C-alpha positions as CSV (number, residue, x, y, z in Angstrom):
1,M,50.3,144.7,158.9
2,V,47.2,142.4,159.0
3,R,46.9,143.0,162.7
4,D,47.4,146.8,162.3
5,D,44.3,148.8,163.1
6,K,44.0,150.4,159.6
7,R,41.0,148.7,158.0
8,D,41.9,149.7,154.4
9,Q,45.4,148.1,154.7
10,R,44.0,145.0,156.4
11,K,41.3,144.6,153.6
12,E,43.9,145.1,150.8
13,L,46.3,142.6,152.5
14,K,43.6,140.0,152.8
15,Q,42.7,140.5,149.1
16,L,46.4,140.1,148.2
17,I,46.7,136.9,150.3
18,G,43.6,135.6,148.5
19,L,45.1,136.3,145.1
20,I,48.3,134.5,146.1
21,N,46.4,131.5,147.3
22,L,44.3,131.5,144.1
23,N,47.5,131.6,141.9
24,S,48.9,128.8,143.9
25,N,45.8,126.7,143.3
26,Q,45.9,127.5,139.6
27,D,49.5,126.3,139.4
28,K,48.5,123.1,141.1
29,N,45.5,122.7,138.8
30,W,47.7,123.4,135.8
31,E,50.1,120.7,136.9
32,D,47.3,118.2,137.3
33,F,45.8,119.1,133.9
34,R,49.3,118.8,132.3
35,I,49.7,115.3,133.6
36,V,46.4,114.2,132.2
37,F,46.9,116.0,129.0
38,E,50.3,114.4,128.4
39,R,48.7,110.9,128.9
40,V,46.3,111.7,126.0
41,H,48.7,113.6,123.8
42,E,52.0,111.9,124.8
43,H,54.6,113.8,122.9
44,F,52.8,117.1,122.3
45,F,54.9,119.3,124.5
46,D,58.1,117.8,123.2
47,S,57.0,118.4,119.6
48,L,56.1,121.9,120.4
49,K,59.4,122.6,122.1
50,K,61.3,121.4,119.0
51,H,59.9,124.4,117.2
52,S,61.0,126.9,119.8
53,D,63.1,126.8,122.9
54,T,61.7,130.1,124.2
55,L,58.2,128.8,125.1
56,T,57.0,129.8,128.5
57,S,54.6,127.9,130.7
58,S,51.9,130.3,129.6
59,D,52.7,129.5,126.0
60,L,52.4,125.8,126.7
61,R,49.1,126.3,128.5
62,L,47.7,128.2,125.6
63,A,48.9,125.6,123.1
64,A,47.3,122.8,125.1
65,L,44.0,124.6,125.2
66,I,44.1,125.3,121.5
67,K,45.0,121.6,121.0
68,M,41.8,120.8,122.8
69,N,39.8,122.7,120.1
70,L,38.4,125.2,122.6
71,G,37.0,128.5,121.4
72,S,38.7,131.9,122.2
73,A,36.1,132.9,124.7
74,D,36.6,129.6,126.6
75,I,40.3,129.9,126.5
76,A,40.3,133.5,127.7
77,T,38.0,132.5,130.6
78,M,40.2,129.5,131.6
79,L,43.3,131.6,131.5
80,G,41.7,134.5,133.3
81,I,42.5,137.1,130.6
82,S,40.6,139.3,128.2
83,Q,39.9,138.3,124.6
84,N,42.2,141.1,123.6
85,S,45.0,139.7,125.8
86,L,44.4,136.3,124.3
87,R,44.7,137.7,120.8
88,I,48.1,139.1,121.7
89,S,49.2,135.9,123.4
90,R,48.2,133.9,120.2
91,Y,50.2,136.4,118.1
92,R,53.3,136.0,120.3
93,L,53.0,132.2,120.2
94,R,52.8,132.3,116.4
95,K,56.0,134.4,116.3
96,K,57.8,132.0,118.8
97,L,56.8,129.0,116.7
98,H,57.8,130.7,113.4
99,I,54.4,130.1,111.9
100,Q,54.3,131.9,108.5
101,E,51.7,134.5,107.7
102,G,48.5,132.9,106.4
103,E,49.0,129.6,108.2
104,S,46.6,129.0,111.1
105,L,48.0,128.6,114.6
106,S,45.2,126.2,115.4
107,S,45.9,124.0,112.3
108,F,49.6,124.0,113.1
109,I,49.0,122.9,116.7
110,Q,46.5,120.3,115.7
111,R,49.1,118.7,113.4
112,L,51.6,118.2,116.2
């Protein structure tokens, strides 16, 4: 399809290939970050997983960034999502970790 003469298709496919490559790089960057993060906070992910066995890799990324005391705007930028999406992700993480209403997600994560 890339070699096809239709310019619009070619352009869209090149953009799609670029997004795939970007996601691949982000996954590698996350893996590198996770290794360094675990050296500093040795048992953080294990402690987190004790509270819920349904945590996804996205949940772990979010928790690690919260643990680093980053602000919402910075976290949203690093994850490539909007502030509203971040708010929803934080809410879902709170539910998965069974954090009671009134308790701060950030405080909970800092204690781990």
